[in-house]
ROTI-262706 format. One record per residue (C-alpha): residue number from 1; residue in three letters; x, y, z. Coordinates in steps of 0.5 Angstrom, whole numbers, padded with zeros to 4 digits, always signed. Each point is the difference from the previous one (the first is absolute). Layout:
! ROTI-262706
NODE   i  aa     x     y     z
NODE NUM ALA     X     Y     Z
...
//
This chain:
! ROTI-262706
NODE   i  aa     x     y     z
NODE   1 MET +0053 +0078 -0064
NODE   2 SER -0008 +0000 +0001
NODE   3 THR -0003 +0000 +0007
NODE   4 PRO -0003 -0006 +0003
NODE   5 PHE -0008 +0000 +0000
NODE   6 TYR -0002 +0002 +0007
NODE   7 VAL -0006 -0004 +0003
NODE   8 SER -0002 +0002 +0007
NODE   9 PRO +0000 -0006 +0005
NODE  10 GLN -0008 +0001 +0002
NODE  11 GLN +0000 +0000 -0008
NODE  12 ALA +0004 -0007 -0001
NODE  13 MET -0004 -0002 +0006
NODE  14 ALA -0007 +0001 -0003
NODE  15 ASP +0002 -0002 -0006
NODE  16 ARG +0003 -0007 +0003
NODE  17 ALA -0007 -0001 +0004
NODE  18 GLU -0004 +0001 -0007
NODE  19 TYR +0003 -0005 -0004
NODE  20 ALA -0001 -0005 +0005
NODE  21 ARG -0008 +0001 +0002
NODE  22 LYS -0001 -0001 -0008
NODE  23 GLY +0004 -0006 -0001
NODE  24 ILE -0004 -0003 +0007
NODE  25 ALA -0007 +0003 -0003
NODE  26 ARG +0001 -0003 -0007
NODE  27 GLY -0001 -0007 +0004
NODE  28 ARG -0006 -0003 +0002
NODE  29 SER -0002 +0001 +0008
NODE  30 LEU +0000 -0005 +0006
NODE  31 VAL -0004 +0002 +0006
NODE  32 VAL +0001 -0004 +0007
NODE  33 LEU -0005 +0000 +0005
NODE  34 GLN -0001 -0003 +0008
NODE  35 TYR -0005 -0004 +0001
NODE  36 ALA -0003 -0004 +0006
NODE  37 ASP +0005 -0005 +0000
NODE  38 GLY +0006 +0003 -0004
NODE  39 ILE +0003 +0004 -0006
NODE  40 VAL -0003 -0002 -0007
NODE  41 PHE +0005 +0002 -0006
NODE  42 VAL -0005 +0002 -0006
NODE  43 GLY +0003 +0002 -0008
NODE  44 GLU -0002 -0001 -0007
NODE  45 ASN +0006 -0004 -0003
NODE  46 PRO -0001 -0005 -0006
NODE  47 SER +0006 -0004 +0001
NODE  48 ARG +0000 -0007 +0004
NODE  49 ALA +0007 +0000 +0001
NODE  50 LEU +0002 +0007 +0001
NODE  51 HIS -0002 +0004 +0006
NODE  52 LYS -0002 +0006 +0003
NODE  53 PHE +0000 -0003 +0008
NODE  54 SER +0005 -0005 +0004
NODE  55 GLU +0002 -0002 +0006
NODE  56 ILE +0006 +0003 +0004
NODE  57 TYR -0001 -0004 +0007
NODE  58 ASP -0004 -0003 +0004
NODE  59 ARG -0006 +0006 +0002
NODE  60 ILE +0003 +0005 -0005
NODE  61 GLY -0002 +0001 -0007
NODE  62 PHE +0002 +0004 -0007
NODE  63 ALA -0004 +0004 -0005
NODE  64 ALA +0004 +0004 -0005
NODE  65 ALA -0002 +0004 -0006
NODE  66 GLY +0004 +0004 -0006
NODE  67 LYS +0007 -0004 -0003
NODE  68 TYR +0000 -0007 +0001
NODE  69 ASN +0008 -0001 +0000
NODE  70 GLU +0001 +0005 +0005
NODE  71 TYR -0005 -0002 +0006
NODE  72 GLU +0002 -0007 -0002
NODE  73 ASN +0007 +0002 +0002
NODE  74 LEU -0004 +0004 +0006
NODE  75 ARG -0004 -0007 +0002
NODE  76 ILE +0006 -0005 -0001
NODE  77 GLY +0004 +0006 +0005
NODE  78 GLY -0005 +0000 +0006
NODE  79 VAL -0001 -0008 -0001
NODE  80 ARG +0008 +0000 +0002
NODE  81 TYR -0001 +0004 +0005
NODE  82 ALA -0005 -0003 +0003
NODE  83 ASP +0003 -0007 -0001
NODE  84 LEU +0007 +0003 +0003
NODE  85 ARG -0004 +0004 +0006
NODE  86 GLY -0004 -0006 +0002
NODE  87 TYR +0006 -0005 +0000
NODE  88 THR +0005 +0005 +0004
NODE  89 TYR -0006 +0001 +0005
NODE  90 ASP -0007 -0002 +0000
NODE  91 ARG -0006 +0000 -0004
NODE  92 ASP -0003 +0004 +0004
NODE  93 ASP +0005 +0006 -0001
NODE  94 VAL -0002 +0000 -0008
NODE  95 THR -0005 +0005 +0000
NODE  96 ALA -0004 +0004 -0006
NODE  97 ARG +0002 +0006 +0003
NODE  98 GLY +0008 -0002 +0000
NODE  99 LEU -0001 -0002 -0007
NODE 100 ALA -0003 +0007 -0002
NODE 101 ASN +0005 +0003 +0002
NODE 102 VAL +0005 -0003 -0003
NODE 103 TYR -0004 +0000 -0006
NODE 104 ALA -0001 +0008 +0001
NODE 105 GLN +0009 +0001 +0001
NODE 106 THR +0000 -0003 -0007
NODE 107 LEU -0005 +0003 -0003
NODE 108 GLY +0002 +0006 +0003
NODE 109 THR +0007 +0000 -0002
NODE 110 ILE -0001 -0001 -0008
NODE 111 PHE -0006 +0005 +0000
NODE 112 SER +0005 +0005 +0003
NODE 113 SER +0006 -0002 -0004
NODE 114 ALA +0002 +0004 -0007
NODE 115 GLY +0003 -0006 -0002
NODE 116 GLU -0005 -0004 -0002
NODE 117 LYS -0007 +0000 -0002
NODE 118 PRO -0006 +0000 +0006
NODE 119 TYR -0003 -0007 +0000
NODE 120 GLU -0007 +0000 -0002
NODE 121 VAL -0004 -0005 +0005
NODE 122 GLU -0005 +0001 +0006
NODE 123 LEU +0001 -0005 +0005
NODE 124 VAL -0005 -0003 +0006
NODE 125 VAL +0003 -0003 +0006
NODE 126 ALA -0005 -0004 +0003
NODE 127 GLU +0000 -0004 +0007
NODE 128 VAL -0005 -0004 +0003
NODE 129 GLY -0001 +0000 +0008
NODE 130 ALA -0004 -0004 +0005
NODE 131 THR -0005 +0004 +0000
NODE 132 PRO -0003 +0005 -0005
NODE 133 ASP +0004 +0006 +0004
NODE 134 GLY +0006 -0003 -0001
NODE 135 ASP +0000 +0000 -0008
NODE 136 GLN +0004 +0005 -0003
NODE 137 ILE +0000 +0002 -0007
NODE 138 TYR +0006 +0006 -0003
NODE 139 ARG +0000 +0003 -0006
NODE 140 LEU +0007 +0001 -0004
NODE 141 PRO -0001 +0006 -0005
NODE 142 HIS +0006 +0001 -0005
NODE 143 ASP +0004 +0005 +0004
NODE 144 GLY +0001 -0005 +0006
NODE 145 SER -0005 +0003 +0006
NODE 146 ILE -0004 -0004 +0003
NODE 147 VAL -0008 +0001 +0001
NODE 148 ASP -0003 -0005 +0006
NODE 149 GLU -0007 -0002 -0003
NODE 150 HIS -0006 -0002 +0003
NODE 151 GLY -0006 -0004 -0003
NODE 152 SER +0002 +0001 -0007
NODE 153 VAL +0005 +0002 -0005
NODE 154 ALA +0000 +0001 -0007
NODE 155 VAL +0006 +0000 -0005
NODE 156 GLY +0002 +0001 -0007
NODE 157 GLY -0005 +0002 -0006
NODE 158 SER -0005 +0005 +0002
NODE 159 SER +0002 -0002 +0008
NODE 160 GLU -0003 +0007 +0002
NODE 161 GLN -0007 -0002 -0002
NODE 162 ILE +0000 -0006 +0002
NODE 163 SER +0002 +0001 +0007
NODE 164 SER -0005 +0005 +0000
NODE 165 TYR -0006 -0005 -0002
NODE 166 LEU +0003 -0005 +0005
NODE 167 ASP +0001 +0006 +0006
NODE 168 GLN -0008 +0001 +0000
NODE 169 ARG -0002 -0008 -0001
NODE 170 HIS +0005 -0004 +0005
NODE 171 ARG -0002 -0001 +0007
NODE 172 GLU +0003 -0005 +0005
NODE 173 GLY -0002 -0007 +0001
NODE 174 MET -0001 -0002 -0007
NODE 175 THR +0000 -0007 -0002
NODE 176 LEU +0004 -0002 -0006
NODE 177 ALA -0005 +0000 -0005
NODE 178 GLU -0002 +0007 +0001
NODE 179 ALA +0007 +0003 +0000
NODE 180 LEU +0002 -0004 -0006
NODE 181 LYS -0007 +0003 -0003
NODE 182 LEU +0002 +0007 +0002
NODE 183 ALA +0007 +0000 -0004
NODE 184 VAL -0002 -0003 -0005
NODE 185 GLN -0005 +0006 -0001
NODE 186 ALA +0004 +0005 +0002
NODE 187 LEU +0005 -0003 -0005
NODE 188 SER -0006 -0001 -0005
NODE 189 ARG -0001 +0008 +0000
NODE 190 ASP +0003 +0004 -0006
NODE 191 THR +0003 +0007 +0000
NODE 192 ASN -0007 +0002 -0003
NODE 193 GLY -0004 -0002 +0006
NODE 194 GLY -0003 -0006 -0005
NODE 195 GLU +0001 -0008 +0002
NODE 196 ARG +0003 -0005 -0003
NODE 197 GLU +0000 -0008 +0001
NODE 198 ILE +0006 -0004 +0002
NODE 199 PRO -0001 -0007 +0000
NODE 200 ALA +0004 -0004 +0005
NODE 201 GLU +0004 -0003 -0004
NODE 202 ARG +0004 +0007 -0001
NODE 203 LEU +0000 +0001 +0008
NODE 204 GLU +0005 -0002 +0004
NODE 205 VAL -0001 -0001 +0007
NODE 206 ALA +0004 -0002 +0007
NODE 207 VAL -0001 +0001 +0007
NODE 208 LEU +0003 +0000 +0006
NODE 209 ASP -0004 -0004 +0005
NODE 210 ARG +0001 +0000 +0007
NODE 211 THR -0005 -0006 +0001
NODE 212 ARG +0004 -0005 -0003
NODE 213 PRO +0004 -0005 +0004
NODE 214 GLN +0007 +0001 -0004
NODE 215 GLN +0005 +0004 +0002
NODE 216 ARG -0001 +0004 -0007
NODE 217 LYS -0006 +0003 -0001
NODE 218 PHE +0001 +0002 -0008
NODE 219 SER -0005 -0004 -0005
NODE 220 ARG -0002 +0002 -0006
NODE 221 ILE -0007 -0001 -0002
NODE 222 VAL -0002 -0003 -0007
NODE 223 GLY -0005 -0004 -0004
NODE 224 ALA -0006 -0002 +0004
NODE 225 ARG +0002 +0002 +0005
NODE 226 LEU +0000 +0008 -0003
NODE 227 ALA -0006 -0001 -0004
NODE 228 ARG -0004 -0003 +0007
NODE 229 LEU +0003 +0007 +0004
NODE 230 LEU -0003 +0004 -0006
NODE 231 SER -0006 -0003 +0000
NODE 232 GLU -0002 +0001 +0006
NODE 233 GLU -0005 +0003 +0004
NODE 234 GLY +0005 +0003 +0005
NODE 235 ALA +0000 -0007 +0004
NODE 236 PRO +0006 -0001 +0004
NODE 237 THR +0006 -0006 -0003
NODE 238 ALA +0004 -0005 +0003
NODE 239 PRO +0008 +0001 +0000
NODE 240 SER +0003 -0003 -0005
NODE 241 ASP +0006 -0005 +0001
NODE 242 THR +0003 +0001 -0006
NODE 243 PRO +0006 +0003 +0000
NODE 244 ASP +0004 +0005 -0005
NODE 245 ASP +0001 -0004 -0006
NODE 246 GLU +0006 +0002 -0002
NODE 247 GLY +0005 -0003 +0005
NODE 248 PRO +0003 +0005 +0007
NODE 249 LYS -0001 +0007 +0000
NODE 250 GLY -0004 +0001 -0007
NODE 251 ALA +0006 -0002 -0004
NODE 252 GLY +0000 +0003 -0007
NODE 253 SER -0006 +0004 +0002
NODE 254 ALA +0000 +0006 -0006
NODE 255 THR -0004 +0004 -0005
NODE 256 THR +0002 +0002 -0006
NODE 257 GLU +0001 +0008 -0001
NODE 258 ASP -0006 +0002 -0004
NODE 259 ASP -0005 -0004 +0005
NODE 260 ALA +0003 +0001 +0006
//
């Protein structure tokens, strides 16, 4: 009888982490930025039907990079968790921190399980507060750890390079137009330090806008309004009253595996 091949637990976990990181890095990057009136999500996405960003609950947004079928399952689970908790207790009991903890437990369990491959996903859960100090942004890598981010965060693709660019240029109190253009500039930088043009029709943009009178703060920015923001010289913009065009909780939001 042949001797079974032995792999140390440390090496096995390192191999699983490397596998997940490579899968995430193959997708397109996305960024999440705080601005004066809320939080903006920006990513390159050529699809008009499938989305990187979606609404989870009233003040909570979700963004993900990686394999669509894996993070779509997580998104749906998050919506169910939020709906059940809000119905059972109170809508104010649904928080980004609680949702991040649920996702962390799920990702951590899958990552440490020897019976299935790790998820090739990286998540961002954001909640807009009544004031900028109340905003919360959590990044969840493939292993289920939670990183409390402030100001800006990038995931997927060349996220380290983009994060470094944002850290040097992002500032508090930016207008939506300023934050949007900074995000596009960061996403347009390639790995060699050059820049490429990303047309407006290839951008997906959504916001959690604290100034909206509705209970739901999530909305998408598309068409003429997106073009106007990209052309502005940092002038403040009026909040949009256009709700998420996908229905409650961003139902059906997704992105293809190659575009994640």
